[in-house]
N, C-alpha and C positions, 0 to 999 in steps of 0.2 A: 315687311317684317313677318307677315304670315307665310310668305314664300320661304324665307330663311328657316322659319320654324318647321315648315313642311319638309324641306330638304334635310334638316337635321334629324327629323323623325324617321325618315326613310333610311338615311345613311348610317345611323347609329346601330340598328340591329345588324346591318351588313358587317360593320366593323367587329361587333361582338361575336358573330358567327365565325368570322375569320380567325379571331383569337382563340375561340373555343376549339376550332379545328386544329390549330397549332398545338394547343395543350393536349388534346386527345392523342396526337401522334408524337408528342415529345419523347416519351419513353420508347416508342418504336424505333426512333432514330438512334437513341442511346444504345438500345439492345443490338441494333444492326451494325454499330461501329466496332472497330477492332478492339479486342481486349488483350491486356498484357497479363492479367491474372489468370491462373487456373483455379486457385482457391486462395482468396485473400485472407481467410481466417487463419491460415498457416503462418502468417506473418504477424499475428496478434500475440501479445505476451501471455494471454490466458491459455493458449494452446500448449498442451504438453506432448512433445514429440516422443516417438518410440525410443530415440537415442538422445541423451543429454550430453553434448560434447563438453569435455573438460570438467565434468562433475562425477566421473567414475569413482574417484576416491571417496567422495562424500556419500554417494549412493551405496557403496560397499560398506562403509562404516555404519550408516543408518540401518541397512539390512541386517548387519550382524547384531546391532543393539536390539532390533525388534524380533529377531528370529525365535526367542523363547516362546513367542505367541503360538508357534506351530506345535508346541508341547502343552498348550493351555496354561503356560506360566506367564506371570506378569513381567513384561519387558521393563527395563529402566525407563523413567521419564527422561525426556530429552529437551534441552534448550538449544535452539538454533539461532545464532547471531550473524549479522552481516548487514551491509548497506543495501538499499533497495535495488532490485533488478539484477541480483547476482546468483539467482537460482535456488534460494532457500525453499520457497513454496513449491517450485517445480520438482525439486528432489523429494520433498515430503510426499507430494501427491503421487509421484512416480513409484516410489518405494511402497507407499500404501496400496496402490492398485496391484502391484506385483505380489504383495503379501496376501491380499485378498484372493488373488488368482491361485497362488500356491496352496492356500488353505482349502479352497474349493477342490483343487486337484487331489488333495490328500484327505478329503472328508473332514476338514476342520472348519469350524464356524468362526471366521475372523472378519470383523467389520472395521473399515477405515472411514472416519467421519471428519470432513474438513469444515471448520467454522471460521468465518472472517469476523474478527472481533472489532473491526472498525464499524460494523453494522450490528453485530450481536455482542453487546459489551456488558451485560449484567448476568448474574447467576441464573435468574429465572429464564432469561432468553436462551442461554446456553443449554440449560436443562430441557427447555421446550424443543430446541433443535435436536437434542439427543433422542428425546421421546418420540418426536415426529419421525425420525429416521428409523428407529427400531420398530415403531408402529407400522410403518410402510412395509417393513420386512416381515413382521410377524402378526400384524393385525390384532393385537391384544391390548393395546395401550392407548388411552386418551388422557389429555391433561387440561382441557379447557376449564378455567375457573379455579384450579387447585393452587395451593401455596407451593413455594419451592420445596419445602420439606416433604409434602405429599408427593409431588412430582418425582423427587429423588427416590422416595420409597418405592414408587411404581416402577421406576427405571431399574433399580436393583432387583426387584422381584422378577421383572421381565428378563433381565440379563441372566439371572440364575436359572430361570425356567427354560431358557434356550441354550444354556452352556456355550458361552462364546467369549472371545477376547475382543474388546473394543479399543481401537487406537484412535484417540481423540486429538486432532490437530487444531490448535488454537493459533491462527495466524494473526499478526499484529496484536500479540498478547498484551503488550503494554497499554492497549486501549481499554482493557477491562477496568471497570470503574471502581471496584472495591476488592481489597485483599481477601475478604471473606469468600469470594467466589472461588479463587484458586485454592484456598485452604480446604473448602468443601470438596472440590473436584479431585484434589490430590489424595483425599482420604476415603474415596468411594470403595476402594478394595476392602476396607475394614467391615463393610456391610455385605460383602459378597462371599459366597461359599463355593459355587460351581464355576464362576466366571471371573474375569480380570479386566481391568481398565488401565491403559497406559496413556500418558499425555505427552504430546509434542508441543512445546511453546516456540513460536517463531516471532522474532522481533528484530527491528532495525537498531534498537537501543541496547547496547552492550551493558548498560548500567541499570536496566530497569528492575532487576531483582534485588538491588542493593537496599531498597527501602522496605523489603519484606521483613516481617518479624521472624524470629528463630523457628517458630512452629511451622510456618510455610516452607522455609528453607529445608527444614528437616523432612517435611512430607514430600517435597519434590524429589529428593534423593536422585538428583539429575545427572545425566551425562551432558557435557557441553560440546557443541560443534560450532566452530567459527568458520565462516565462509570468506575467502579472500576475493577481492574484485577480479573481474576478467581483465586481461590486458588486450591490446589492440589485435594481436594475432589470434587470440582465442575468440574474440568477437567476430573476426572474419570467418573463422571456421563455423561458428553458430549461424551466421547469415548465409553462408554458402550451402550449408546443410538444408536450410529452410527453402531457399529459392529453387532447389531442384524439383520440388513438387508444388511450390506455390505459384511460380511464374512460368510463362512460356520460354522455351530455350532462346538464348541470344538477345533478350530484350534489355539486359543490363550491360552497360558499357564497363570495361575492365576496371576503371579507377573508381567506380561508384562504391563498391563494397569496402575498399580500403578507407575511403573518405568517411562513410558512415561509421566504421569501426573506430577510426581515429577521433572523430568528434565525440563519440560515446565513451571512449577510454578516458577522455578529459573529464567526463562526468562520473568519476569513480568507477569506471568499468561496468556501466549499467547496460545489460543486454536488452532490457525493455526499451530503453531509449534508442538503441541501435535498430531494433525491429520496427519501432514506430517511425523512425527516420526513413527507413527503406520503404515501408508500406505507404507512407504519405507521399514520398517521392514518386512511387509508381502510380498512385492515384492521381497526382497532379499531371503526370505525363499522359495518362489516359484521358483526362478531361481536356487536355490541349490537343488530343488526337495525334500525339507524337508516337513514333514507332519504337523509340528507344528511351531508356532512362539514363540521364546524364548527370554530371555534377551540378549542372544548373538546377535540375529538379531537386537534388539533395539540399542545395542552399535555400531554395524556396521552401522546402519542407521544414528545414531548420528554423527559418523565420516564422513559419506558421505555428510550429510546435512551441517555439520560445514564448509566444504570447500567453500560453496557458501553463507553461512549465513552472513558474514561480508559485502559482496558486496550488498546483498539484504537489509540488515538493513540500510546501508548508503544511498542507492537509495530511500528508503522509508522515510527518515528523512524529516521533514519540511524544508522549504527554509532557515530560519534563522540558523538552526543547520548545514545544509550543508555549508552555508556561513562561519560559524565558523570553520568547518573542513578545508575549503579552506585556511582560515587564518592560522590555525595550520600548514598545509602542506607548505605554502609559507614561514612562519617564520622558520620552521624546515629546509627547503632547503637553506634559506638564511644563517642560522647559520652554516650549513655544508659548504657552499661556503666560508664563512669567517673563517672557522677553529674553530668555537665555539662548545661548547657541545650541544647535541641534546635536553637537558632539557630546557623547556621554563617556564616562569612564567606568571601568569594570566594577569598582567598589559600589558606585551608585546603582548600577544595574543589579548587582548581587543583592543589595539591601531590598530593592523593590521586588525582586524575585522571591526572597524569603517571606515578605509580607503577603504576596499572592499565594504562596504555598500554604500559608496558614488558612487563607480563605477557602481554598479548595481541599483542605485536609490532606495535602501531600507532605511527605517528609522531605525537607529541603536537602539538596545535595551539597557537598562541600564546595568551597570556592574553587578548588582545583578542578572538580568535575564540571562546574559551570564554565570555567575557562576553556575546558576541552570542547564544550558545546558551542561556545562562541567561535572557536577555531573551525568547527564543522560548519557552522552557519556561514562563515567567511568562505570556506571551500565551495559551498553551494551557491555563492554569489548573492546572498541575501543582505550581507553587510560587509563593511570593511573594518579592519582592526589594525591600529598603528601603535607600536610600542613607543612610549615616551618615558623620559627619565624625570623622576621627582627629586633628584639630588640625593640628599642623605635619607630621604623617605623611600628610596628604592624605585622600582619601575611599575608602571601600570599601562593599560591599553586605552586608547581613545577609540570609541565605537561609533560608527555612523552607518545609517541605513543606505542601501544603494537604490531604494525605490521611494517614491513619495509616501509620506505618512498616511495619506488618505487611502492609497492603494493597499497598504498593509492592513489598515483598519477594515477595509472592505473584505479582504480575504479572510481575516479572522472573525468576521461578523457571524459566521455560521459555526464557529468552533464551540465545542461542548463547554469550555470554560466561560464563554462570554456571558451566558445567562447568569452565572453565579456572581459575575463582577458588576452587573448592571446597577445594583443599588448601593454599591460601595463607593465612598468618596475619599479624595485625598485630604490632607490636613487643612487645606484652604477651601474645603467643601466642593472642589471641582470634581465632577463625576469621572470615574475611570473611563467610561466610554464617551 
């Protein structure tokens, strides 16, 4: 027994040293292996290339709208609509950077500021972002501990002192929590004498301004740009333009680009999905030490991405659509609790949606708009909708989730609406969550 103990005592450190040696040289072996990437960041959706294929018309239109900034005049506010991944943000950032550069070349002080409202979604946070940006540029503004009114006053003072035009791009603008924020931001020019502010609102939800009161709609005085989805051929052009500088020559087999494009065209022409598919396929090929990227790698990438796709899609939905999903989840759970079938009809869902809208102080949309949302959720593969006849009572739709209820509940657990629903109960006192 003591001999076994002695042997184990001696052999154990030897095994540990061997493992430690392997770990120490693990990345050496990876670095020495063949790489297919030249620069993998060029295949990320966040990268803004020097040329945006098939968005020339939108770039020109936005540039024309914003051009008065070069004369220190206030450009019209802009609302940019379209499904995710079709170039809205890229166009806004591209034109904003070009406008800043043109201003600098002609001695004009023009600032483009991009704000992601999925993260910065209150008036105070947005104002803090503005103040931080112009503080960095001019080193005369601090905002710590001040109210929104005070911060706004400091911002207008700073802008006028430096005479500039600020182009404020609010991406995912439908995530802004209160209408007062947009009302305040759209009226900044009333407090300015030497400077001007123009606002670009970017949203996936074409109906998100419908709930605005007349004062906000009047203040927006907007130009509207609607972006059409990319088709498969256009997606191929986008991918081919990226791989020229992102990958080593000849590593992509000929049918890989058409496959990535076709799969993404099925997902409402989403360029982000096409780029992700290609990038992950190349990463998988590298890990397997394959010298070429084939359709096999694309299919593996598709499977890998698919696991997180539903959660990502749901988190990126506009507020009204996520509210509708909450209504579907709650009604589904209620039916389960009462021993009813999981199939729901549109009228039941709409009534539940209206109740939830009251809780979160949203203005409910019309039944027709909600029906449009249900069709969009069906397109995204989150639910199925089947038209049934009610005889002389007309037609309705039977709605059924395509995923387990527990999975949807888990995805929605971190949603901003969830906290507000936690203490609310159904008529039978069953908690919404």
